[in-house]
GUPA-667021 format. One record per residue (C-alpha): residue number from 1; residue in three letters; x negated, y, z negated. Coordinates in steps of 0.2 Angstrom, whole numbers. Layout:
resi/resn/east/north/up
NUM/ALA/X/Y/Z
...
REM end
This chain:
resi/resn/east/north/up
1/MET/-366/646/-161
2/LYS/-355/642/-146
3/LYS/-343/656/-143
4/ARG/-324/652/-145
5/TYR/-313/652/-129
6/SER/-302/667/-131
7/MET/-284/668/-128
8/GLY/-287/683/-117
9/SER/-297/671/-105
10/TYR/-282/659/-105
11/LEU/-269/672/-101
12/ALA/-280/680/-87
13/GLY/-282/663/-79
14/ALA/-264/659/-81
15/VAL/-258/675/-74
16/ALA/-270/674/-59
17/ALA/-265/656/-55
18/ARG/-246/658/-57
19/ALA/-246/674/-47
20/GLY/-255/666/-33
21/ASP/-242/651/-34
22/GLU/-227/663/-35
23/MET/-235/673/-20
24/SER/-238/657/-10
25/GLY/-219/652/-8
26/PRO/-214/669/0
27/ALA/-230/670/10
28/LEU/-228/652/17
29/MET/-210/656/22
30/LEU/-215/672/31
31/ALA/-230/664/39
32/GLY/-220/649/45
33/PHE/-207/661/53
34/ALA/-221/672/61
35/LEU/-231/657/68
36/ALA/-218/644/70
37/GLY/-204/656/75
38/SER/-190/647/66
39/THR/-181/650/49
40/ALA/-178/632/48
41/ASP/-196/628/50
42/ALA/-200/641/37
43/SER/-188/634/24
44/SER/-195/617/27
45/LEU/-212/622/22
46/LEU/-206/629/6
47/ALA/-196/614/3
48/GLY/-211/603/6
49/VAL/-222/612/-6
50/THR/-210/611/-20
51/ILE/-200/595/-19
52/SER/-215/584/-21
53/ALA/-219/591/-38
54/ALA/-207/578/-46
55/ALA/-219/564/-41
56/GLY/-235/573/-44
57/GLY/-231/580/-61
58/PRO/-231/564/-72
59/VAL/-246/557/-64
60/LEU/-256/573/-65
61/GLY/-251/574/-84
62/VAL/-257/556/-87
63/LEU/-274/561/-79
64/LEU/-275/577/-90
65/ASP/-271/567/-105
66/ARG/-285/554/-101
67/ALA/-298/567/-97
68/GLY/-311/572/-111
69/ARG/-313/589/-102
70/PRO/-295/592/-95
71/GLY/-300/610/-90
72/ARG/-312/603/-77
73/LEU/-298/592/-70
74/LEU/-286/607/-70
75/ALA/-299/617/-61
76/ALA/-301/604/-47
77/ALA/-282/604/-45
78/LEU/-282/623/-43
79/VAL/-296/622/-29
80/LEU/-287/608/-20
81/TYR/-270/617/-21
82/ALA/-279/632/-13
83/VAL/-287/622/0
84/GLY/-270/614/4
85/LEU/-262/631/7
86/GLY/-277/635/19
87/LEU/-274/619/28
88/ILE/-255/623/30
89/LEU/-260/639/38
90/VAL/-272/631/50
91/GLY/-259/618/54
92/LEU/-246/630/59
93/ASP/-257/636/74
94/ARG/-265/619/78
95/LEU/-255/604/72
96/PRO/-238/597/76
97/PHE/-226/605/63
98/ALA/-221/588/55
99/ALA/-240/586/51
100/THR/-240/603/43
101/VAL/-225/599/33
102/LEU/-234/583/27
103/ILE/-249/594/21
104/ALA/-237/605/12
105/VAL/-229/589/3
106/VAL/-246/583/-2
107/THR/-251/600/-8
108/GLY/-235/602/-18
109/LEU/-240/586/-29
110/LEU/-253/598/-38
111/GLY/-240/612/-41
112/PRO/-237/607/-59
113/ALA/-255/610/-63
114/LEU/-252/629/-62
115/SER/-237/628/-74
116/GLY/-236/613/-87
117/GLY/-254/607/-84
118/TRP/-260/624/-90
119/THR/-248/627/-104
120/ALA/-252/609/-111
121/GLN/-270/615/-115
122/LEU/-264/630/-126
123/PRO/-265/621/-143
124/ARG/-284/619/-140
125/VAL/-285/638/-137
126/VAL/-277/644/-153
127/PRO/-274/637/-171
128/ASP/-257/630/-176
129/ASP/-252/645/-185
130/ARG/-254/656/-170
131/LEU/-245/645/-158
132/PRO/-228/652/-158
133/ARG/-234/669/-153
134/ALA/-245/661/-140
135/ASN/-230/652/-133
136/ALA/-221/669/-130
137/LEU/-237/677/-122
138/ASP/-239/662/-111
139/ALA/-221/663/-106
140/MET/-224/681/-101
141/THR/-237/676/-89
142/PHE/-223/667/-79
143/SER/-212/682/-79
144/ALA/-227/693/-74
145/ALA/-231/681/-60
146/SER/-213/680/-54
147/LEU/-213/699/-53
148/ALA/-230/702/-45
149/GLY/-231/687/-33
150/PRO/-217/690/-22
151/ALA/-220/709/-21
152/LEU/-238/706/-17
153/ALA/-233/694/-3
154/GLY/-222/708/4
155/VAL/-235/721/3
156/VAL/-249/711/11
157/THR/-238/704/24
158/GLU/-233/722/29
159/ALA/-251/728/29
160/LEU/-261/713/36
161/GLY/-248/700/42
162/ALA/-240/685/34
163/PRO/-256/673/37
164/SER/-266/685/26
165/ALA/-253/684/12
166/VAL/-256/665/12
167/VAL/-275/668/11
168/VAL/-273/681/-3
169/SER/-262/669/-13
170/ALA/-275/655/-12
171/VAL/-289/667/-17
172/LEU/-279/672/-33
173/ILE/-277/654/-37
174/VAL/-296/651/-35
175/SER/-300/666/-46
176/ALA/-292/656/-61
177/LEU/-306/643/-58
178/PRO/-318/649/-72
179/ALA/-304/651/-85
180/ALA/-299/633/-81
181/TRP/-316/626/-81
182/LEU/-321/633/-98
183/LEU/-305/627/-107
184/PRO/-310/618/-123
185/ALA/-313/599/-123
186/ARG/-301/587/-131
187/PRO/-306/586/-149
188/GLY/-311/570/-157
189/ARG/-316/560/-142
190/THR/-333/555/-137
191/ARG/-340/543/-124
192/ASP/-346/526/-130
193/ALA/-363/520/-126
194/ARG/-355/506/-116
195/PRO/-349/511/-98
196/GLY/-331/513/-96
197/ARG/-326/515/-115
198/THR/-319/530/-124
199/ARG/-320/531/-143
200/ASP/-306/541/-152
201/ALA/-311/549/-168
202/ARG/-296/542/-177
203/PRO/-300/526/-187
204/GLY/-295/510/-178
205/ARG/-292/519/-162
206/THR/-305/512/-150
207/ARG/-299/507/-132
208/ASP/-305/503/-115
209/ALA/-300/519/-104
210/ARG/-302/509/-88
211/ALA/-291/495/-94
212/ALA/-277/507/-99
213/SER/-263/506/-87
214/VAL/-257/522/-78
215/ILE/-240/515/-77
216/GLY/-240/511/-95
217/ASP/-245/529/-99
218/LEU/-231/535/-88
219/ALA/-218/524/-97
220/ALA/-225/530/-114
221/GLY/-222/548/-109
222/THR/-205/544/-103
223/ARG/-200/535/-119
224/VAL/-206/550/-129
225/ILE/-196/563/-119
226/VAL/-180/552/-119
227/GLY/-182/545/-136
228/THR/-186/561/-145
229/PRO/-169/570/-147
230/SER/-174/588/-148
231/LEU/-186/585/-134
232/ALA/-173/577/-123
233/ARG/-161/591/-127
234/ALA/-173/604/-122
235/THR/-178/595/-106
236/LEU/-161/592/-100
237/THR/-155/610/-104
238/SER/-170/617/-95
239/ILE/-167/606/-80
240/VAL/-148/610/-78
241/THR/-152/629/-81
242/CYS/-165/628/-67
243/VAL/-152/621/-55
244/ALA/-141/636/-59
245/GLN/-156/647/-56
246/GLY/-160/639/-40
247/MET/-142/642/-34
248/LEU/-143/661/-38
249/THR/-160/662/-29
250/ALA/-152/655/-13
251/CYS/-137/667/-15
252/LEU/-148/682/-16
253/PRO/-150/686/2
254/LEU/-131/686/4
255/LEU/-129/696/-12
256/GLY/-141/709/-6
257/GLU/-132/710/11
258/ARG/-115/712/4
259/ALA/-118/722/-12
260/LEU/-134/732/-9
261/GLY/-134/735/10
262/GLY/-148/723/15
263/ALA/-152/705/13
264/GLY/-170/709/9
265/ARG/-164/720/-6
266/GLY/-158/704/-14
267/ALA/-176/700/-19
268/VAL/-177/716/-29
269/LEU/-165/708/-41
270/LEU/-178/695/-45
271/SER/-190/709/-50
272/CYS/-176/716/-62
273/ALA/-174/699/-70
274/ALA/-193/697/-72
275/ILE/-195/714/-80
276/SER/-181/710/-93
277/ALA/-189/693/-96
278/LEU/-206/701/-100
279/VAL/-198/714/-112
280/ALA/-188/700/-121
281/ASN/-204/689/-123
282/ALA/-214/704/-129
283/VAL/-201/707/-143
284/LEU/-201/688/-146
285/ALA/-220/688/-147
286/ARG/-219/701/-161
287/PHE/-207/690/-171
288/PRO/-211/673/-166
289/ARG/-203/664/-180
290/SER/-187/674/-182
291/VAL/-176/661/-173
292/ALA/-178/642/-171
293/PRO/-184/637/-153
294/ASP/-170/625/-152
295/THR/-157/639/-155
296/VAL/-166/650/-142
297/ILE/-165/637/-129
298/ARG/-146/634/-131
299/ALA/-142/653/-133
300/GLY/-153/657/-117
301/ALA/-142/645/-107
302/LEU/-126/654/-113
303/VAL/-134/671/-109
304/GLN/-138/666/-92
305/ALA/-121/658/-89
306/ALA/-113/675/-94
307/ALA/-125/684/-82
308/LEU/-121/673/-67
309/ALA/-103/675/-70
310/LEU/-105/694/-69
311/CYS/-115/692/-53
312/ALA/-99/685/-45
313/SER/-91/702/-46
314/GLY/-102/708/-32
315/ARG/-102/726/-38
316/PRO/-120/734/-37
317/ALA/-121/742/-54
318/VAL/-114/726/-62
319/LEU/-126/715/-52
320/VAL/-141/725/-58
321/VAL/-135/723/-76
322/ALA/-131/705/-74
323/VAL/-149/701/-68
324/LEU/-156/711/-82
325/ILE/-146/700/-94
326/LEU/-151/685/-85
327/GLY/-170/688/-88
328/ALA/-167/692/-106
329/GLY/-160/674/-108
330/GLU/-172/666/-96
331/GLY/-189/673/-104
332/PRO/-186/668/-122
333/GLN/-179/651/-117
334/LEU/-195/647/-108
335/ALA/-205/652/-123
336/ALA/-194/641/-134
337/LEU/-196/626/-122
338/PHE/-214/627/-124
339/ALA/-213/628/-143
340/VAL/-202/612/-143
341/ARG/-214/603/-132
342/HIS/-229/608/-142
343/ARG/-220/603/-158
344/GLU/-214/586/-152
345/ALA/-227/580/-140
346/PRO/-240/568/-147
347/GLU/-258/574/-143
348/HIS/-262/560/-131
349/LEU/-247/562/-121
350/ARG/-245/581/-121
351/GLY/-251/585/-104
352/GLN/-240/572/-96
353/ILE/-225/579/-106
354/PHE/-228/596/-100
355/THR/-231/592/-82
356/THR/-217/580/-81
357/GLY/-205/593/-88
358/ALA/-212/606/-76
359/SER/-210/594/-61
360/LEU/-192/590/-66
361/LYS/-188/609/-67
362/ILE/-195/613/-50
363/THR/-185/598/-43
364/GLY/-169/605/-52
365/PHE/-172/622/-44
366/ALA/-174/615/-27
367/LEU/-158/605/-29
368/GLY/-149/620/-34
369/ALA/-155/630/-20
370/ALA/-150/616/-8
371/VAL/-133/615/-15
372/ALA/-130/634/-15
373/GLY/-134/637/3
374/PRO/-118/628/10
375/ALA/-108/633/-5
376/ALA/-112/652/-3
377/ASN/-107/651/16
378/TRP/-90/645/10
379/SER/-88/657/-4
380/LEU/-101/667/-12
381/PRO/-91/671/-28
382/GLY/-87/652/-29
383/ALA/-106/647/-28
384/LEU/-110/660/-42
385/ALA/-96/653/-53
386/LEU/-102/636/-50
387/ALA/-120/641/-56
388/ALA/-112/650/-71
389/THR/-103/634/-75
390/LEU/-119/623/-74
391/ALA/-128/635/-85
392/ALA/-114/634/-98
393/LEU/-115/615/-97
394/ALA/-133/616/-100
395/ALA/-130/623/-117
396/LEU/-118/609/-121
397/VAL/-132/596/-118
398/PHE/-137/600/-136
399/PHE/-121/593/-142
400/ALA/-121/578/-130
401/VAL/-138/572/-136
402/PRO/-137/566/-154
403/SER/-149/574/-166
404/ALA/-163/564/-175
405/LYS/-153/565/-191
406/ALA/-137/559/-183
407/ALA/-146/545/-174
408/SER/-154/539/-190
409/SER/-138/540/-200
410/ALA/-129/529/-186
411/GLY/-143/517/-187
412/ARG/-141/515/-206
413/ALA/-123/513/-204
414/GLY/-124/498/-193
415/PRO/-114/492/-178
416/ASN/-99/487/-188
417/SER/-96/503/-198
REM end
């Protein structure tokens, strides 16, 4: 009898891949500064490897949804991402910088594979009754990675140099290859004897896989995200919250310099947030059904808004408490977002919905970081107050998007009511 794929294998692979991903950003910035000699060049590398996720995520999701063995496609994406990091490192020494940034942009297209693409496979790893707890554990891998990745980048850079940190991040990503390759196949799908045809086990659902349009699949996924009220609310809330998180991240060096005595100490605040997110999700994993995920998403945005407002005080003790509160809101919100996606996403569009959501969040984060830089130079408390306002507005998205029940009632009432 074939041995069942274990949740432990899934989590080990997720932690390795995501830690490598979280390590790669700081490592690329440090390597760019060391080899190119410019802070602007270093930030351009990071921007290039993150901003292209918006384009790559939806397409990668469509391919995962079409694959009979999505784990193997995911494994290929991990290998290509790691190879891309290596090419960036080689290009810093040997290629024009514009060509190196282009390599970073192409590599970034595969970034959502390490986040949404992996999480989309979770329902094939655990049964439905264990999915809420599995969501919380999966969210913990993001917190663990955000805690370990940057710290490991700093340690390796100090010991062996910034280029070595990029290499280690690529090795971590590749180490997740076996866990990705062995992910369970999509149930109920077999290959027809005729070339190019895929047969779905559901009655009346035979279709030509080659004839299906990628653009049509992308449109179908977009319709599901936009047309499902709870999924639309969760997606919008997470994107706006990520804009606020990006703003805080851009403010951290200045916060560290003014409040903690050194710009580098601002990164320690991210570790504090990651620790509290881990603790909060550990509690959530023990009581996975205690609060509805939609409520957790809204409450998580409000908690982060309060934490960002506290950050504006600039007092060291208050700042540490604020980021601990921030993590306590961010961790459970991520787990709840996964729960809503799993609940609302059709099986044949699950990968696309997860990778599209991940790519939009990454883009929102990058946008927030871009806005906060000039704003923080003008007024650091003002930039943090703006971030707090955005996080509070993210919670109001739940009221801006009508619920399914309200939309149904409006449809029955008719246009003349």
